A tleap script that builds the chain and sets N, CA, C and O, in Angstrom:
source leaprc.protein.ff14SB
mol = sequence {
  NMET LYS PRO HIE LYS HIE ALA ASP VAL ILE
  LYS ALA TRP ALA ASP GLY ARG GLU VAL GLU
  VAL LYS LEU THR PRO GLU SER GLU TRP ILE
  ASP THR ASN ARG PRO SER TRP ASP ASP ASN
  PHE GLU TYR ARG ILE LYS PRO LEU GLY ASN
  PRO ASP SER LEU VAL TYR ALA TYR VAL THR
  PRO GLN ALA THR PHE MET GLU VAL GLN PRO
  LYS ASN ALA ASN VAL ILE PHE THR PHE ASP
  GLY PHE THR GLN GLN LEU LYS MET ALA GLN
  VAL ARG CLEU
}
set mol.1.N position { 6.812 35.321 -11.044 }
set mol.1.CA position { 8.198 35.697 -11.305 }
set mol.1.C position { 8.831 34.667 -12.225 }
set mol.1.O position { 8.679 33.463 -12.020 }
set mol.2.N position { 9.538 35.143 -13.236 }
set mol.2.CA position { 10.192 34.267 -14.210 }
set mol.2.C position { 11.517 33.746 -13.642 }
set mol.2.O position { 12.286 34.523 -13.077 }
set mol.3.N position { 11.800 32.431 -13.783 }
set mol.3.CA position { 13.063 31.884 -13.273 }
set mol.3.C position { 14.263 32.482 -14.007 }
set mol.3.O position { 14.156 32.920 -15.152 }
set mol.4.N position { 15.391 32.488 -13.330 }
set mol.4.CA position { 16.645 32.958 -13.934 }
set mol.4.C position { 16.936 32.153 -15.186 }
set mol.4.O position { 16.644 30.959 -15.245 }
set mol.5.N position { 17.511 32.803 -16.188 }
set mol.5.CA position { 17.834 32.158 -17.469 }
set mol.5.C position { 18.640 30.873 -17.266 }
set mol.5.O position { 18.432 29.895 -17.983 }
set mol.6.N position { 19.544 30.869 -16.309 }
set mol.6.CA position { 20.434 29.728 -16.089 }
set mol.6.C position { 20.057 28.932 -14.834 }
set mol.6.O position { 20.906 28.245 -14.267 }
set mol.7.N position { 18.823 29.013 -14.404 }
set mol.7.CA position { 18.392 28.417 -13.132 }
set mol.7.C position { 18.752 26.942 -12.995 }
set mol.7.O position { 19.262 26.525 -11.955 }
set mol.8.N position { 18.496 26.157 -14.023 }
set mol.8.CA position { 18.771 24.712 -13.921 }
set mol.8.C position { 20.253 24.424 -13.733 }
set mol.8.O position { 20.630 23.555 -12.947 }
set mol.9.N position { 21.090 25.158 -14.461 }
set mol.9.CA position { 22.540 24.947 -14.349 }
set mol.9.C position { 23.038 25.473 -12.999 }
set mol.9.O position { 23.902 24.857 -12.375 }
set mol.10.N position { 22.499 26.604 -12.549 }
set mol.10.CA position { 22.881 27.147 -11.242 }
set mol.10.C position { 22.571 26.137 -10.139 }
set mol.10.O position { 23.393 25.918 -9.249 }
set mol.11.N position { 21.390 25.522 -10.194 }
set mol.11.CA position { 21.008 24.527 -9.186 }
set mol.11.C position { 21.945 23.325 -9.218 }
set mol.11.O position { 22.356 22.831 -8.167 }
set mol.12.N position { 22.283 22.854 -10.407 }
set mol.12.CA position { 23.202 21.714 -10.531 }
set mol.12.C position { 24.585 22.080 -9.992 }
set mol.12.O position { 25.219 21.274 -9.312 }
set mol.13.N position { 25.055 23.298 -10.294 }
set mol.13.CA position { 26.348 23.777 -9.804 }
set mol.13.C position { 26.337 23.839 -8.277 }
set mol.13.O position { 27.308 23.444 -7.631 }
set mol.14.N position { 25.246 24.332 -7.705 }
set mol.14.CA position { 25.119 24.412 -6.247 }
set mol.14.C position { 25.142 23.022 -5.613 }
set mol.14.O position { 25.550 22.863 -4.463 }
set mol.15.N position { 24.700 22.022 -6.370 }
set mol.15.CA position { 24.709 20.639 -5.888 }
set mol.15.C position { 26.032 19.929 -6.156 }
set mol.15.O position { 26.157 18.734 -5.886 }
set mol.16.N position { 27.030 20.655 -6.689 }
set mol.16.CA position { 28.360 20.086 -6.857 }
set mol.16.C position { 28.746 19.681 -8.264 }
set mol.16.O position { 29.852 19.181 -8.471 }
set mol.17.N position { 27.877 19.878 -9.232 }
set mol.17.CA position { 28.223 19.517 -10.605 }
set mol.17.C position { 29.187 20.542 -11.195 }
set mol.17.O position { 29.167 21.715 -10.822 }
set mol.18.N position { 30.027 20.089 -12.113 }
set mol.18.CA position { 30.950 20.982 -12.808 }
set mol.18.C position { 30.203 21.680 -13.938 }
set mol.18.O position { 29.301 21.110 -14.551 }
set mol.19.N position { 30.600 22.936 -14.205 }
set mol.19.CA position { 29.922 23.758 -15.200 }
set mol.19.C position { 30.920 24.214 -16.252 }
set mol.19.O position { 32.092 24.456 -15.962 }
set mol.20.N position { 30.428 24.326 -17.477 }
set mol.20.CA position { 31.214 24.870 -18.587 }
set mol.20.C position { 30.511 26.109 -19.118 }
set mol.20.O position { 29.293 26.247 -19.003 }
set mol.21.N position { 31.300 27.013 -19.703 }
set mol.21.CA position { 30.762 28.250 -20.260 }
set mol.21.C position { 31.205 28.385 -21.710 }
set mol.21.O position { 32.290 27.943 -22.087 }
set mol.22.N position { 30.354 28.999 -22.510 }
set mol.22.CA position { 30.645 29.306 -23.910 }
set mol.22.C position { 30.455 30.817 -24.041 }
set mol.22.O position { 29.346 31.327 -23.884 }
set mol.23.N position { 31.548 31.524 -24.328 }
set mol.23.CA position { 31.524 32.984 -24.316 }
set mol.23.C position { 30.894 33.586 -25.568 }
set mol.23.O position { 30.303 34.665 -25.512 }
set mol.24.N position { 31.020 32.897 -26.688 }
set mol.24.CA position { 30.386 33.328 -27.935 }
set mol.24.C position { 29.828 32.090 -28.623 }
set mol.24.O position { 30.255 30.976 -28.320 }
set mol.25.N position { 28.887 32.262 -29.536 }
set mol.25.CA position { 28.353 31.083 -30.231 }
set mol.25.C position { 29.422 30.287 -30.980 }
set mol.25.O position { 29.269 29.082 -31.180 }
set mol.26.N position { 30.513 30.961 -31.400 }
set mol.26.CA position { 31.570 30.288 -32.162 }
set mol.26.C position { 32.640 29.652 -31.287 }
set mol.26.O position { 33.435 28.847 -31.774 }
set mol.27.N position { 32.674 30.000 -29.997 }
set mol.27.CA position { 33.749 29.511 -29.134 }
set mol.27.C position { 33.488 28.088 -28.649 }
set mol.27.O position { 32.393 27.545 -28.798 }
set mol.28.N position { 34.528 27.509 -28.065 }
set mol.28.CA position { 34.453 26.169 -27.489 }
set mol.28.C position { 33.939 26.263 -26.055 }
set mol.28.O position { 34.018 27.317 -25.423 }
set mol.29.N position { 33.416 25.153 -25.552 }
set mol.29.CA position { 33.035 25.083 -24.145 }
set mol.29.C position { 34.302 25.029 -23.307 }
set mol.29.O position { 35.227 24.285 -23.634 }
set mol.30.N position { 34.359 25.819 -22.213 }
set mol.30.CA position { 35.517 25.797 -21.317 }
set mol.30.C position { 35.025 25.635 -19.880 }
set mol.30.O position { 33.924 26.063 -19.531 }
set mol.31.N position { 35.871 25.002 -19.050 }
set mol.31.CA position { 35.542 24.826 -17.643 }
set mol.31.C position { 35.510 26.179 -16.938 }
set mol.31.O position { 36.274 27.083 -17.280 }
set mol.32.N position { 34.628 26.313 -15.959 }
set mol.32.CA position { 34.599 27.505 -15.116 }
set mol.32.C position { 34.298 27.097 -13.681 }
set mol.32.O position { 33.324 26.392 -13.414 }
set mol.33.N position { 35.151 27.550 -12.757 }
set mol.33.CA position { 34.932 27.270 -11.341 }
set mol.33.C position { 34.081 28.331 -10.669 }
set mol.33.O position { 33.452 28.084 -9.639 }
set mol.34.N position { 34.069 29.516 -11.264 }
set mol.34.CA position { 33.308 30.631 -10.699 }
set mol.34.C position { 32.455 31.278 -11.779 }
set mol.34.O position { 32.799 32.348 -12.280 }
set mol.35.N position { 31.352 30.644 -12.141 }
set mol.35.CA position { 30.510 31.206 -13.196 }
set mol.35.C position { 29.935 32.563 -12.785 }
set mol.35.O position { 29.584 32.776 -11.624 }
set mol.36.N position { 29.846 33.466 -13.744 }
set mol.36.CA position { 29.272 34.791 -13.466 }
set mol.36.C position { 27.776 34.814 -13.747 }
set mol.36.O position { 27.083 35.755 -13.361 }
set mol.37.N position { 27.282 33.791 -14.412 }
set mol.37.CA position { 25.873 33.658 -14.798 }
set mol.37.C position { 25.415 34.827 -15.662 }
set mol.37.O position { 24.268 35.269 -15.586 }
set mol.38.N position { 26.339 35.314 -16.482 }
set mol.38.CA position { 26.053 36.414 -17.405 }
set mol.38.C position { 25.007 35.972 -18.427 }
set mol.38.O position { 25.117 34.890 -19.004 }
set mol.39.N position { 24.007 36.798 -18.648 }
set mol.39.CA position { 22.952 36.469 -19.615 }
set mol.39.C position { 23.464 36.361 -21.042 }
set mol.39.O position { 22.805 35.757 -21.888 }
set mol.40.N position { 24.628 36.937 -21.325 }
set mol.40.CA position { 25.177 36.901 -22.684 }
set mol.40.C position { 25.982 35.640 -22.971 }
set mol.40.O position { 26.361 35.399 -24.118 }
set mol.41.N position { 26.249 34.836 -21.954 }
set mol.41.CA position { 27.007 33.607 -22.117 }
set mol.41.C position { 26.075 32.407 -22.041 }
set mol.41.O position { 24.967 32.485 -21.510 }
set mol.42.N position { 26.562 31.283 -22.593 }
set mol.42.CA position { 25.840 30.016 -22.452 }
set mol.42.C position { 26.541 29.196 -21.376 }
set mol.42.O position { 27.769 29.197 -21.290 }
set mol.43.N position { 25.770 28.506 -20.566 }
set mol.43.CA position { 26.314 27.630 -19.535 }
set mol.43.C position { 25.679 26.254 -19.684 }
set mol.43.O position { 24.536 26.117 -20.119 }
set mol.44.N position { 26.452 25.240 -19.310 }
set mol.44.CA position { 25.904 23.882 -19.299 }
set mol.44.C position { 26.608 23.087 -18.211 }
set mol.44.O position { 27.706 23.429 -17.773 }
set mol.45.N position { 25.953 22.032 -17.793 }
set mol.45.CA position { 26.574 21.082 -16.879 }
set mol.45.C position { 27.605 20.320 -17.697 }
set mol.45.O position { 27.309 19.848 -18.795 }
set mol.46.N position { 28.813 20.202 -17.163 }
set mol.46.CA position { 29.884 19.516 -17.885 }
set mol.46.C position { 29.492 18.061 -18.116 }
set mol.46.O position { 29.117 17.362 -17.174 }
set mol.47.N position { 29.577 17.597 -19.372 }
set mol.47.CA position { 29.256 16.187 -19.655 }
set mol.47.C position { 30.157 15.259 -18.836 }
set mol.47.O position { 31.321 15.570 -18.586 }
set mol.48.N position { 29.610 14.134 -18.429 }
set mol.48.CA position { 30.340 13.210 -17.559 }
set mol.48.C position { 31.398 12.389 -18.272 }
set mol.48.O position { 32.233 11.771 -17.612 }
set mol.49.N position { 31.392 12.362 -19.559 }
set mol.49.CA position { 32.393 11.603 -20.287 }
set mol.49.C position { 32.267 11.858 -21.770 }
set mol.49.O position { 31.323 12.501 -22.227 }
set mol.50.N position { 33.195 11.366 -22.489 }
set mol.50.CA position { 33.144 11.496 -23.938 }
set mol.50.C position { 32.485 10.252 -24.507 }
set mol.50.O position { 32.982 9.143 -24.310 }
set mol.51.N position { 31.388 10.420 -25.201 }
set mol.51.CA position { 30.743 9.235 -25.772 }
set mol.51.C position { 31.583 8.650 -26.909 }
set mol.51.O position { 32.332 9.358 -27.582 }
set mol.52.N position { 31.436 7.362 -27.098 }
set mol.52.CA position { 32.091 6.725 -28.234 }
set mol.52.C position { 31.522 7.310 -29.521 }
set mol.52.O position { 30.375 7.757 -29.555 }
set mol.53.N position { 32.326 7.305 -30.573 }
set mol.53.CA position { 31.822 7.762 -31.872 }
set mol.53.C position { 31.725 6.574 -32.819 }
set mol.53.O position { 32.540 5.652 -32.771 }
set mol.54.N position { 30.724 6.614 -33.674 }
set mol.54.CA position { 30.481 5.538 -34.636 }
set mol.54.C position { 30.734 6.048 -36.043 }
set mol.54.O position { 30.383 7.178 -36.383 }
set mol.55.N position { 31.350 5.198 -36.859 }
set mol.55.CA position { 31.520 5.481 -38.280 }
set mol.55.C position { 30.824 4.366 -39.038 }
set mol.55.O position { 31.147 3.189 -38.874 }
set mol.56.N position { 29.867 4.748 -39.866 }
set mol.56.CA position { 29.117 3.795 -40.672 }
set mol.56.C position { 29.739 3.760 -42.059 }
set mol.56.O position { 29.918 4.800 -42.693 }
set mol.57.N position { 30.069 2.557 -42.531 }
set mol.57.CA position { 30.769 2.443 -43.802 }
set mol.57.C position { 30.187 1.322 -44.650 }
set mol.57.O position { 29.546 0.392 -44.163 }
set mol.58.N position { 30.444 1.460 -45.934 }
set mol.58.CA position { 30.133 0.401 -46.890 }
set mol.58.C position { 31.453 0.017 -47.530 }
set mol.58.O position { 32.123 0.851 -48.138 }
set mol.59.N position { 31.827 -1.261 -47.389 }
set mol.59.CA position { 33.088 -1.765 -47.929 }
set mol.59.C position { 32.776 -2.778 -49.024 }
set mol.59.O position { 31.963 -3.683 -48.832 }
set mol.60.N position { 33.429 -2.618 -50.175 }
set mol.60.CA position { 33.204 -3.516 -51.310 }
set mol.60.C position { 34.288 -4.585 -51.365 }
set mol.60.O position { 35.301 -4.464 -50.676 }
set mol.61.N position { 34.097 -5.635 -52.175 }
set mol.61.CA position { 35.133 -6.668 -52.327 }
set mol.61.C position { 36.457 -6.111 -52.875 }
set mol.61.O position { 37.512 -6.712 -52.676 }
set mol.62.N position { 36.400 -4.991 -53.548 }
set mol.62.CA position { 37.620 -4.370 -54.079 }
set mol.62.C position { 38.289 -3.470 -53.027 }
set mol.62.O position { 39.194 -2.701 -53.350 }
set mol.63.N position { 37.842 -3.571 -51.783 }
set mol.63.CA position { 38.369 -2.802 -50.655 }
set mol.63.C position { 38.107 -1.311 -50.796 }
set mol.63.O position { 38.873 -0.491 -50.289 }
set mol.64.N position { 37.036 -0.962 -51.477 }
set mol.64.CA position { 36.612 0.430 -51.525 }
set mol.64.C position { 35.850 0.740 -50.247 }
set mol.64.O position { 34.952 -0.002 -49.849 }
set mol.65.N position { 36.212 1.829 -49.618 }
set mol.65.CA position { 35.609 2.233 -48.353 }
set mol.65.C position { 34.854 3.530 -48.563 }
set mol.65.O position { 35.417 4.514 -49.043 }
set mol.66.N position { 33.567 3.531 -48.199 }
set mol.66.CA position { 32.770 4.753 -48.300 }
set mol.66.C position { 32.019 4.957 -47.001 }
set mol.66.O position { 31.390 4.028 -46.495 }
set mol.67.N position { 32.077 6.162 -46.455 }
set mol.67.CA position { 31.271 6.478 -45.286 }
set mol.67.C position { 29.845 6.720 -45.773 }
set mol.67.O position { 29.625 7.468 -46.725 }
set mol.68.N position { 28.868 6.075 -45.109 }
set mol.68.CA position { 27.480 6.111 -45.572 }
set mol.68.C position { 26.527 6.356 -44.400 }
set mol.68.O position { 26.941 6.388 -43.241 }
set mol.69.N position { 25.267 6.525 -44.719 }
set mol.69.CA position { 24.223 6.633 -43.710 }
set mol.69.C position { 24.100 5.288 -42.981 }
set mol.69.O position { 24.378 4.242 -43.567 }
set mol.70.N position { 23.688 5.310 -41.719 }
set mol.70.CA position { 23.606 4.060 -40.940 }
set mol.70.C position { 22.833 2.942 -41.636 }
set mol.70.O position { 23.243 1.783 -41.560 }
set mol.71.N position { 21.741 3.252 -42.305 }
set mol.71.CA position { 20.924 2.205 -42.925 }
set mol.71.C position { 21.631 1.512 -44.088 }
set mol.71.O position { 21.261 0.395 -44.451 }
set mol.72.N position { 22.649 2.157 -44.681 }
set mol.72.CA position { 23.356 1.585 -45.831 }
set mol.72.C position { 24.687 0.925 -45.466 }
set mol.72.O position { 25.391 0.419 -46.340 }
set mol.73.N position { 25.025 0.929 -44.199 }
set mol.73.CA position { 26.334 0.424 -43.775 }
set mol.73.C position { 26.377 -1.090 -43.730 }
set mol.73.O position { 25.406 -1.740 -43.343 }
set mol.74.N position { 27.529 -1.653 -44.137 }
set mol.74.CA position { 27.757 -3.072 -43.925 }
set mol.74.C position { 28.855 -3.302 -42.882 }
set mol.74.O position { 29.144 -4.436 -42.501 }
set mol.75.N position { 29.466 -2.183 -42.426 }
set mol.75.CA position { 30.450 -2.239 -41.346 }
set mol.75.C position { 30.227 -1.016 -40.451 }
set mol.75.O position { 29.998 0.091 -40.939 }
set mol.76.N position { 30.298 -1.236 -39.139 }
set mol.76.CA position { 30.197 -0.137 -38.187 }
set mol.76.C position { 31.455 -0.165 -37.323 }
set mol.76.O position { 31.755 -1.172 -36.682 }
set mol.77.N position { 32.186 0.946 -37.313 }
set mol.77.CA position { 33.384 1.087 -36.503 }
set mol.77.C position { 33.048 1.910 -35.265 }
set mol.77.O position { 32.408 2.957 -35.363 }
set mol.78.N position { 33.483 1.432 -34.099 }
set mol.78.CA position { 33.275 2.167 -32.852 }
set mol.78.C position { 34.625 2.637 -32.342 }
set mol.78.O position { 35.546 1.841 -32.158 }
set mol.79.N position { 34.733 3.957 -32.114 }
set mol.79.CA position { 35.963 4.551 -31.612 }
set mol.79.C position { 35.745 5.028 -30.185 }
set mol.79.O position { 34.714 5.624 -29.871 }
set mol.80.N position { 36.726 4.761 -29.317 }
set mol.80.CA position { 36.648 5.131 -27.919 }
set mol.80.C position { 36.540 6.652 -27.775 }
set mol.80.O position { 37.277 7.394 -28.426 }
set mol.81.N position { 35.633 7.107 -26.932 }
set mol.81.CA position { 35.399 8.530 -26.757 }
set mol.81.C position { 36.555 9.274 -26.118 }
set mol.81.O position { 36.676 10.483 -26.317 }
set mol.82.N position { 37.404 8.608 -25.363 }
set mol.82.CA position { 38.536 9.267 -24.722 }
set mol.82.C position { 39.800 9.157 -25.564 }
set mol.82.O position { 40.479 10.159 -25.790 }
set mol.83.N position { 40.125 7.958 -26.028 }
set mol.83.CA position { 41.398 7.743 -26.729 }
set mol.83.C position { 41.303 7.898 -28.237 }
set mol.83.O position { 42.323 8.045 -28.911 }
set mol.84.N position { 40.083 7.867 -28.778 }
set mol.84.CA position { 39.834 7.901 -30.227 }
set mol.84.C position { 40.404 6.678 -30.945 }
set mol.84.O position { 40.550 6.685 -32.168 }
set mol.85.N position { 40.723 5.638 -30.194 }
set mol.85.CA position { 41.226 4.403 -30.772 }
set mol.85.C position { 40.059 3.503 -31.155 }
set mol.85.O position { 39.022 3.495 -30.493 }
set mol.86.N position { 40.243 2.746 -32.233 }
set mol.86.CA position { 39.236 1.781 -32.649 }
set mol.86.C position { 39.076 0.735 -31.549 }
set mol.86.O position { 40.055 0.134 -31.106 }
set mol.87.N position { 37.840 0.524 -31.113 }
set mol.87.CA position { 37.637 -0.464 -30.071 }
set mol.87.C position { 36.722 -1.610 -30.510 }
set mol.87.O position { 36.649 -2.640 -29.841 }
set mol.88.N position { 36.017 -1.426 -31.651 }
set mol.88.CA position { 35.170 -2.505 -32.118 }
set mol.88.C position { 34.828 -2.256 -33.598 }
set mol.88.O position { 34.697 -1.115 -34.040 }
set mol.89.N position { 34.691 -3.340 -34.331 }
set mol.89.CA position { 34.195 -3.286 -35.704 }
set mol.89.C position { 33.123 -4.361 -35.829 }
set mol.89.O position { 33.343 -5.523 -35.489 }
set mol.90.N position { 31.968 -3.951 -36.320 }
set mol.90.CA position { 30.839 -4.873 -36.451 }
set mol.90.C position { 30.479 -5.011 -37.924 }
set mol.90.O position { 30.319 -4.015 -38.629 }
set mol.91.N position { 30.355 -6.237 -38.377 }
set mol.91.CA position { 29.996 -6.517 -39.761 }
set mol.91.C position { 28.520 -6.847 -39.817 }
set mol.91.O position { 28.013 -7.666 -39.051 }
set mol.92.N position { 27.840 -6.185 -40.749 }
set mol.92.CA position { 26.417 -6.487 -40.981 }
set mol.92.C position { 26.321 -7.363 -42.227 }
set mol.92.O position { 26.865 -7.028 -43.280 }
set mol.93.N position { 25.634 -8.467 -42.096 }
set mol.93.CA position { 25.469 -9.358 -43.251 }
set mol.93.C position { 24.146 -9.109 -43.938 }
set mol.93.O position { 23.833 -9.765 -44.931 }
savepdb mol mol.pdb
quit
């Protein structure tokens, strides 16, 4: 017998984890307290927090700022995942 499409999420929900649903591929994830486990929807275990975001930049002596790939960065900015406030700046020499 093939497991239910959402078996892993159903088990986590039964164990007390919060679940989110996505009604269409274009929609946002939304909280659901009573999932229907519809095969046409996507379900996931709600992430436990918002991860910090990193911005990789190259800054020149003329104060030109360019967002670049991580390997080309000479400055890395870390923004808090909840507040979106700058929490750290790291200079690469």
